[in-house]
C-alpha positions in Angstrom: 140.9 120.7 145.0 144.0 121.9 146.8 142.6 124.3 149.4 139.5 125.7 151.0 140.6 129.2 151.7 137.9 130.8 149.5 135.0 128.7 150.9 133.3 129.3 154.3 131.8 125.8 154.3 134.0 123.3 152.4 136.5 121.5 154.5 138.6 118.3 154.3 135.8 116.4 156.0 133.1 118.0 153.8 134.7 118.7 150.5 131.4 119.1 148.6 129.5 121.3 151.0 128.0 124.4 149.4 126.8 127.7 150.7 123.2 129.0 150.4 124.3 131.4 147.8 125.8 128.7 145.7 122.7 126.5 146.0 120.6 129.5 144.9 123.0 130.0 142.0 122.5 126.4 141.1 118.7 126.8 141.1 118.8 129.9 138.9 121.2 128.2 136.6 118.9 125.2 136.3 116.0 127.5 135.4 118.0 129.4 132.8 119.4 126.2 131.2 115.9 124.7 131.2 114.4 127.7 129.5 117.1 127.9 126.8 116.8 124.2 126.0 113.0 124.4 126.0 112.7 127.4 123.8 115.3 126.0 121.3 113.6 122.6 121.3 110.1 124.1 120.8 111.4 126.4 118.0 112.6 123.4 116.0 109.3 121.5 116.8 107.1 124.5 115.7 109.1 125.0 112.5 108.5 121.3 111.6 104.8 121.7 112.4 104.5 124.8 110.2 106.7 123.5 107.3 103.8 121.9 105.3 101.6 125.0 105.7 102.5 126.9 102.5 99.4 129.0 102.7 101.0 131.5 105.1 103.5 134.0 103.7 107.0 134.1 105.1 106.5 137.1 107.4 103.2 135.7 108.8 104.8 132.3 109.5 107.6 134.0 111.3 105.2 136.1 113.4 103.2 132.9 114.2 106.4 131.1 115.2 107.5 134.0 117.5 104.0 134.2 119.0 104.0 130.5 119.7 107.4 130.6 121.3 106.4 133.6 123.4 103.4 131.7 124.7 105.5 128.6 125.4 108.2 130.7 127.2 105.7 132.6 129.2 103.8 129.6 130.4 106.9 127.4 131.0 108.8 130.3 132.7 106.0 131.0 135.1 105.4 127.3 136.0 109.1 126.5 136.3 109.7 129.7 138.3 107.0 128.6 140.8 108.4 125.1 140.9 112.1 126.2 141.4 111.7 127.1 145.2 110.0 123.8 145.8 112.9 122.0 144.0 115.5 123.9 146.0 113.7 122.9 149.2 113.9 119.3 148.2 117.5 119.5 147.0 118.8 121.2 150.2 118.7 118.2 152.5 120.1 116.0 149.7 123.0 118.4 149.2 123.8 118.5 152.9 123.7 114.7 153.1 126.1 114.4 150.1 128.6 117.0 151.4 131.1 114.4 152.5 131.0 112.5 149.1 134.0 113.8 147.1 133.2 111.9 143.8 131.8 114.2 141.2 130.5 111.2 139.3 128.3 110.1 142.2 126.9 113.6 142.5 126.2 113.7 138.8 124.5 110.4 138.9 122.3 111.6 141.8 121.3 114.8 139.9 120.6 112.8 136.7 118.3 110.7 138.8 116.6 113.8 140.2 116.2 115.2 136.7 114.8 111.9 135.5 112.3 112.0 138.4 111.2 115.6 137.5 110.8 114.6 133.9 108.9 111.4 134.7 106.5 113.2 137.1 105.8 115.9 134.4 105.2 113.3 131.6 102.9 111.3 133.9 100.9 114.3 134.9 100.5 115.6 131.3 99.7 112.2 129.7 98.1 110.3 132.6 100.5 107.5 131.8 99.1 107.1 128.3 102.1 108.1 126.1 102.2 105.9 123.0 104.4 105.6 119.9 104.5 107.0 117.4 104.4 110.4 119.1 101.9 113.0 118.0 102.5 116.8 117.7 101.0 117.3 121.2 103.3 114.7 122.6 106.3 116.7 121.7 105.0 119.6 123.8 105.3 117.2 126.7 108.6 115.4 125.7 110.6 118.6 125.0 110.0 120.2 128.5 110.7 116.8 130.2 114.0 116.3 128.3 114.9 119.9 129.0 114.4 119.3 132.8 116.3 116.1 132.6 119.4 117.8 131.1 119.1 121.1 133.1 119.2 119.6 136.6 122.6 117.7 136.4 124.1 120.3 134.0 123.3 123.1 136.5 124.8 121.2 139.4 128.0 120.4 137.4 128.3 124.0 136.2 127.7 125.5 139.7 129.9 123.0 141.5 132.7 123.3 139.0 132.7 127.1 139.4 132.8 126.9 143.2 135.6 124.4 143.3 137.7 126.4 140.8 137.3 129.4 143.0 138.6 127.3 145.9 141.6 126.3 143.9 142.3 129.8 142.9 141.8 129.1 139.2 139.1 131.8 138.9 138.3 134.9 141.0 134.9 135.1 142.7 132.6 137.8 141.3 132.7 140.8 143.6 129.5 142.0 145.0 128.2 145.5 144.1 129.5 148.1 146.6 126.9 149.4 149.0 127.2 153.2 149.1 125.8 153.4 152.7 128.2 150.8 154.0 131.1 152.5 152.2 130.2 155.8 153.9 129.9 154.2 157.3 133.3 152.6 156.8 134.9 156.0 155.9 133.3 157.6 159.0 134.5 154.8 161.2 138.0 155.0 159.7 138.1 158.8 160.2 137.0 158.4 163.9 139.8 155.9 164.5 142.3 158.2 162.8 141.5 161.1 165.1 142.3 159.0 168.1 140.7 159.1 171.6 140.1 162.5 173.1 140.4 164.4 169.8 137.6 166.3 168.2 
């Protein structure tokens, strides 16, 4: 990273500090990646579960698959959406403590460990520590979300951090915020008042 002109928080002393907006972006990215991985994984799982069931015609099987995926996405989306603010609150002090560590590999290892912790807690809560091989059909409804969380947490950090650092380096332009019509009107009025000069009406 050659400079810090685009960042209000990253400095030579804290090269991996991130703004609140960037942390929120990371949380939302983790949620989106988790949901995509989960839905794709469960789609494959449900197709394998339904493969031996030749009694259902093709359209009915497709409808059953879509209904099952909708239920999975709705439940997982709600639960993970509620859990995301809690996760961000836990990550915030960790991110601040790691702001002076420049190594991306160290950060990635930390977030892999965090993802592993989330996955482990989820598996333990769902199975009460009684997960045995070979896995049953129900076990995959536990393993797939856990694996999705394990991948989503470090991947979201890497994606978000890479984007922020590329903006700092001038490799990409930051996304402009939507203009506020009220603020734009106030700016025009202020500029007009200054253009008139003191004592003019």
